[in-house]
N, C-alpha and C positions, 0 to 999 in steps of 0.2 A: 775525402769523398764529398764533403759539403761544398768545398770550393769548386770541385768538378761540376756538381749540379748547378752552382751559381754561374760558372762559365758557360755551360750548355744553355741554361735558361736565358742568360743575358744575350747570347748570340741569337737565339730564336726570337726572343721578344724584340730585340733591336731590329732584326730583319722584318718582322711583321709590322712594327711601328713604321719603319721606312716604307714598306709597301702601302700601308694605310695613307701615309702622307702623299706619296707619289700618285697612287691611283685616285685618291680623293681630290688632289690638286687638278688632275686631268679632267675630272668631272666638273670641277668648279670653273675651269678655263673654257670648257665647251658645254655649258648647261643646255643650250638649245638643241644639241644633237640628240638628246634623249627624247625630245618631243617628236622627232622624225620617226617614220615607220617604213623604211625602204622595202622590207620583205614581208610586211603584213603580220608580223608576230604579235604586235600590240593589238591589232584589230581582232585577230583570232582569239587572243587571251581575253579580251573584253567580251567578245561574243560567247565564249565558253563560260565565263563567269555569269553572264546575264541570262543565257538561255539553257546552259547545260549541254550545249552541242559544240563539238569541236568543228567549227565551220566559220563561215562568213555571213554577215547579216543579209537577209533577203532584200532586194532593192525596193520592194513595195511595202516594207514594214511600216507600221505606225509606231511612233516612239513609245506610246503607252503599252503596246503589246508586241514587243520585238520577237521575231523568229529568225531562224538561221538555216542556211543550206550547208549540210555536212561537206567537209573537204578533206582531201589527203594531200593538199598542195604543199604543205610544210610538215616536217617531222614533228611529233607531238610533244616531246618532253619540255622544251623551252617554253612554248605557249602555256602548257599546263602549269609549270612553275609560276609563270607570270600571272596566271589567272588568280592565284592566291594573293596577289598584290593589288587587285582591282578594288576600288572603293566606289561609292556612289558617283563620284566625279570622273571615273575612269581609272586607267592604270596609274598608280601612284609612282611618279617618276623618282621621288626621293628614295622610296623603298627599292626600286630597280637599281638605282645607283649604289645603295648599301649592299644589295645582293651581289652586284658585280665586284665591289671592293672585297667582300668576304670570299667570293670565289677566287679572286686574284690572290688573296692571302693563302688560300688552300693550295693553289698552284705553287707559290713560292715555298711554302712549307714542304710540299712533296719534293720539289727540286732539291731543297737542302738535304732531305733524307736520302734521295736517290744518289746524290753526289757523295754523301757520307759512305754509302754502301759500296758504290762502284769505284770511287777514286780514293777517298780518305780512310779506307779501312775501318769504317764504323765510327769514325771520330769526326768532330766538328773541326774542319781544317780550313785553310784559306781558299782552297779550290771550291769547297762547298759553299762558303760565304759568297764568293765571286759568282758562282753559278746562280745562286738564288737572287743575288743582286741584278744580274743580267736579265732574269725573268721579270723582276719588279719594274725595270725601266724599259722593257722591250717596246719599241715604238708601235709595232702592230697591235700588241695587246693593249697599250695605252689608248690608242685610237678606237679600237673595237669595244673597250670597256665603257666608252661614252656613247655607244649606240645600242639600240634594242635589237641585237642580233646574237647569233648562237656562239660566237667565237669564245667568249669568256667562259661559258659553261662547258663547251667542248674541250677547251684546253685543261680545265680543272679535272674533268673526267679522264682525259688521256693521261694526265700526270698521275692521277690516282691509280690507274692501271699499271703504269710503269713503276710507280713506287711499290705497289703490292707485289709485282713480279720480281723486281730487283731485290727488295728487302726481305721478302718472306719465302723465296723460292727454295732456299736451302736452310737447314740440312734435310728436313723431312716435311714437305708441305702436306697438309691434311686434306681430306675431302671437303671439309668446311671451307678451307682456303680456296679450293678450286671453285666451289659454289659462289664464293664472294667474288672471285675473278670473273666468273661468268656473269654475275649480276652487274658489275661495273661495266663490262663490255656490252651488256644488253642495254644499260642506260645510255652508254655512249652511242650505240646504234640508234636509239630513239631520239638522240640529239642530232646526229648526222648519219645518214645511211652508209656513208663511206666507211664507218667504223665496222660494219659487218664484214667487209673484206679483211680488215685487221683481225677480227675474231677468227675468221676462217684460216688465216695464216698462223696466228699465235697459239690457238688452243691445241692443234696437233703437236706443237713443239713440246707440250708436256710429256709426250711419250719418250723424249730423249733428253729432257732437261734434268732429270735426277737419276740416281742409281738405286732407287727403291725396287721393291719386288715388281714382277711383271704385272701381277693383278692390280697393285696399287697404281702403277703407271697407266694402266688401261682405264681404271675408274676415274682418275682425275680429269682427263679430257672429256669423258662421257658426262661427268657431273657438270663441268663448265659449259660444255656444248648443249646440254639439255636446257639449261637456263636460257641461253641465247636462243635456241630453237623455239622454246615456248613463247618467248617474247616476240620473235618474228612472226610466229603463228598467230598470236593474239592480235597484233597490229594488222596483219593481213586479213584475218577473219573480220575484224572491225571494218576494214575497207570494203570487203565484199558486201556487208550490210549497208554501209554508209554511201559508197560511191558506185556500187554495182560491179566491182572488178577486184580480183585478188592482187591489189597493189602492195608489194612488200616494202617498197621504199617511199617514194612520193610521186605525185602526178606532176612533177616539175622536171624530172630527169630528161625528158625529150627536148624540152626547151633549152635546158643547159647544154645538151649535146649539140643542138642546132646553133646555139650562140657561139659555140667553139668551132663549128664546121658548117659554114655557109659561104656562098660565093663572094659576098662582100668582104668577109674576113680573109678568105683565101686570096683575094685580089690585093688586100692590104699586105699580106705576107709576100706576095709576088713582087710588090714594089720595094720591099725591104726597108721601110721606114720604121725600124723597131724602137727607136728612142722616143717616138711620139706615140701616144695612145691611139688605138684604133677608133675612128669615128663611126659609131654604130648607128648613126641617124638613118642612112639608107636601108640598113637591115631592119630597123625597128619600123620604119615607114612601110616597107614591103610586108613585114610580118602582120601588121594591122589589117592588111588586105588579103590574108591567106585564104579566105573563103571566097574570094572573087576570081580565083584562077587556080592553077596547079603548082603549088610550091615545090613539087618534086621535079619540075622542069626548069632548066637554066633560064629560059625566056622569061619566066615569071619574075625572077630576081633582077633581070636586066631592064625591066620597065622602070620608068620614073614615077614612083608612087608619091613623091613629096607633094604636100599641099593638096592632095586629092582627098575628098571626104570619103569615109568608109561607107561603101554602099551596102555591104552585107556583113552584119555583125554575126556573132556566134549563133549558129542555128539552135533553136530551142531543143531539138532532138539530140544535139551533140552533148555527150557526157564529158565530165572532167577528164576521165581517162582517154576518151576518144580524141579530145583536143590535144592532149599530150602526145598521142600517137601520130597526129598530123605533123607535129614538130619532129618527132623521132624519125618518121619516114622521109621527111624533107632532108634531115641531116644525113641519113644513110644514102639517099640519092646523090647528095653532094660528094660524099666520100667515095662512092662507086664511080662517079664521073671523073674524079681526080685523085686516084689512090696515092700517087707520088706526093701530091700536095698535102694529103692527109698525113703521110709519114713525116713530112717536113713540119707540119703544124704541131705534131706531137713533140718533136724536138724543141720547137719554139715554146710550147707550153711548159715543158720541163724546165727550160731556162727561165721562164717567167716565174715558175713556182719557187725556185731557189735563188733568184737574182737578188743582189744587194741593192739594186737601184730601182726606185719607183718610176713610173712613167711620168713624163712631163705633160701636163694638161693645162688648159687656160685657167682653171680654178686653183692651181697650185703655184705658189711663188717659188723662186729658186732656192731661198734659204732653207725651208724644210726639206726640199729634195736633196740638197747638199748634206744637210745634217743626217738624214736617214741613210743616205748612201754611205756616208763616212762610218756611221755606226755599224751597218750590216757588212760593209767592206772589211772593217777590222774584225768583226765577228766571224766572217767567212775564212779569213786568213788564220785566225786563232783556231777555228774548227779543224782545218787541215793540219795545223801543227799539233793540235790535240790528238787527232787520230794517229799521227806518227808517234807521239809519246806513249799513248795507250798501247799501240802495237797489236799483236795478235790477241791480246786479252779482250779486245772488242768483240771477238767471236765467242767468248764464253757465254754460257747459257743465261747468265744474269743480264746480258745486254740484248737478248733477243727481242724483248718488247720494244726497245728503241729501234733496232734494225728493221723489224717487220713493220713498224709504223712508218719509217722512212720509205720503205718499199711500197706500202699501201698508198700513201699520198702520191708518190711518183707515178704509180701505175694508173690510178683513177684519174688524176688530174692531167695526165698526158693526153687523155681522150676528151674529157669534159672541160667546160670553161674554167679558166685558171687565172688567178692573180696572186700577189704576194700573201694576202691574208689567208689563202687556202692552206698554207703550210703552218699556220699558227698552232695546231695540235702538237706539232713536233718541237715546240719551243723549249720545253724542259730538257729533252734529249740533246738538242743543239747546244743549249747553254752549258750542260754538264761537260760535253766534249770540248767546247770552246774555252771554258774556264781552265781546263787542264792545259790547253795551249797557251793561255795567258800567264799561268803560274809555272815557272821553270822547275822548281823543286816542291815536292810535297811538304806541307808544313807538318810539324809534329805536335799536334794539340793534345790536351788531356783526353783520355778516353771517356766516353759517355757512361753514365751509370748503368 
């Protein structure tokens, strides 16, 4: 028994040490990336820490007495976590890097346990080790861990949900277990609103996932759903007070929809140059002038807005939600004008979500593109082989968290703006199945204690 414990602990500690080295090295190689703030999470976190308001600094603030304007532009969890890492000099980037390394280690540990349960029969086997290793070196996760963005936290939470579902679903999950499941799904929703769709798909599965009494099977989804519902209600109520509208997600969804469905992007799809990234410059130039015309009309987007100064900035009477609605209505107008192109764009976005090949851009050299394509190409083949080896077992209740997450990401990102990093929450599930494809025979390790 003692040697069994040593074997188990050695495997776990070795994987975690490997993760620390790999993720830490990625941060050391790209130290400047943490200083960037592409999605304003750093700015919101610093504003929250300084003023106590989840928002952005008011433009006319004096440095000695800063104030903030409340926002719902980004989901709240990640900026809130970052706000605890703010010092007098601003967000402490070293602590952010440490946070990301810890979250990456959590993801690897969850993947190891998920694979133990689903593939290796509760044991530490070669499939489990390979699956965890694939997550540790995943190129998307390595890249995103060096950025102040939500992917690292989102992947850790998604992996936690899958671990809890796969490892604790049988033989008799308790109501406390269901509440914990709801809590993890609620936190995931606060990190990315997309996860609310996952919760809606996954929680009802509790009705059919076990053979317990009817009363118990009814109470479990009610308990998990209540936690999620209270969380959604709390965030929505906050937004009613803060931004004047019951926003349940963010005030960024309309723009994300428009980014994926606008005349410039549709023209790019019509030309068929899919190996090259879309040049969004014409779209961005037109969007800056959205209050100088009618973005619901095609003629607005056909004008040449490049190098023209913005004559009308955001009107003072325009709320954050109202501005997002302008983008939403423009996207819907584009979809209604070209419904066939919308359908085709959904197909393209699905392909982009799961493609093994990143787009070629002027900022990317050929070597990393080839390396990433090779990695994900092999992973994709291994995934297909793994599905074949797992067979019908993949439809067992323990796999439902993984399957519903695949479905969620595909459904949401078929419509909204999509690239490879949007699939990152599914990394643990992808790795478990791909590892089964890479390993021909199950290993026969010692059982865990």
